[in-house]
N, C-alpha and C positions, 0 to 999 in steps of 0.2 A: 738612333733611338733617342727620344727626348724623355725627360722625367718631369712630371708635373707634381709640385708639392702644394698641398693645401693644408693650412693650419686652422684648426677650429678650437677656440677656447671657450669653455662653458663652466660657470660656477653653479654648484648645487648646494642647497641648504643643509643637507645632512649626509653622512657617509652612506646610509642605506640608499639614498637617491643616486649616488655615484654607482653603487652596486647594481641597482636596477638598470641604469643606462649601460653599464659594462656587460651584464648578462644579456641584455637586449641586443647589443652589437654582436656578441659571440653567437647568439642564436641565429641572427640574420646571416652573418658571414659563413657560418658552418652548416647552414640549412638544418638547424636542430628543431625548428618549428615549436619552440617552447611557447606555452600559453602565457598570458599576462600574469596569472596567479603563480605559475611555475617560476617565472622570472622573479616575482616578488619573494617567493619562498627561497630561491637560491640566494638572493641578496640578503634576506633576513638571516638565513643560516650562516652566510659568510660573515656578517657583522656581529652576530650573536655568538657564533662558535659551534653551536649544536642546535638541533631541532628535536632531539629525542626526550628532553626533560619535560616534565609537566608544566613548569613555568614558562618555558619557551613556546610550547604549543599554545598555552592560554594567551600569551602575548600575541602570537600570530593570529589566533582567532579574532581577538579584539581589534587588532590593527587593520586587518584585511577582510573582515567579515566572513571568515571561513568557518567551516564546520569540521568536527573530528573526522567524519567520513571522507570529506573531500581532501583534507590534509593527508589522511592515510593513503588515499589513492594517488595523490601527487608524489608523496614520499616513495611509495612503492615503484611508481613509474620511473622516477629519477634514480632510484637505487638500481633498477634494472638496466638503465642506460649508463650507469657508472658515473653520473654527474654528482650524485651523493654517494657516500660510502659509509659502511658501518665499521667502527673501530671500538672494540671492547663494549659492545651494546650501545655505543653513542653514535648517532647519525650526524655526519658533518659533510662539508664540501670536499670533493675530491681535491687533494693537495695540488694537483696540476692547475686547478682553477682558482685556488685560494690566493686572495690579495687582501692587503690591509687597506681598506677604503678610507681610513682616517688620514692617509697621506695623499698628496697630489698624485694623480694617475696620468701618465703620458702613454698613449697608445701609438705605435707605429704600425700602420697597415700598408703592406705592399701588395697591390693588385697588378698582375701582369697578364698579358695574353701571349699566345704562341708557344 
């Protein structure tokens, strides 16, 4: 059996951009079928900490051209799938998925067959 190693190094302008790429990769690898807006919401929530405050919701609306209704639908769907969780009335990223995107992120992905 041989092992192929491929290294890819990519720089992004802001931590939220790293978060968007991270959640995009997770979605593809785990067949989550997250929409572009859901990925943006996950990255936004991960970098901001919560999505349940009025200020964070307003920031998301402005940044991504969303509406209160669409945000509510996305949050509900992600809570149902346990990608977002509610802790003391605060909605945040599930700790299993929580990463500090201010740091350099190195992902090791092992794909095997058989």
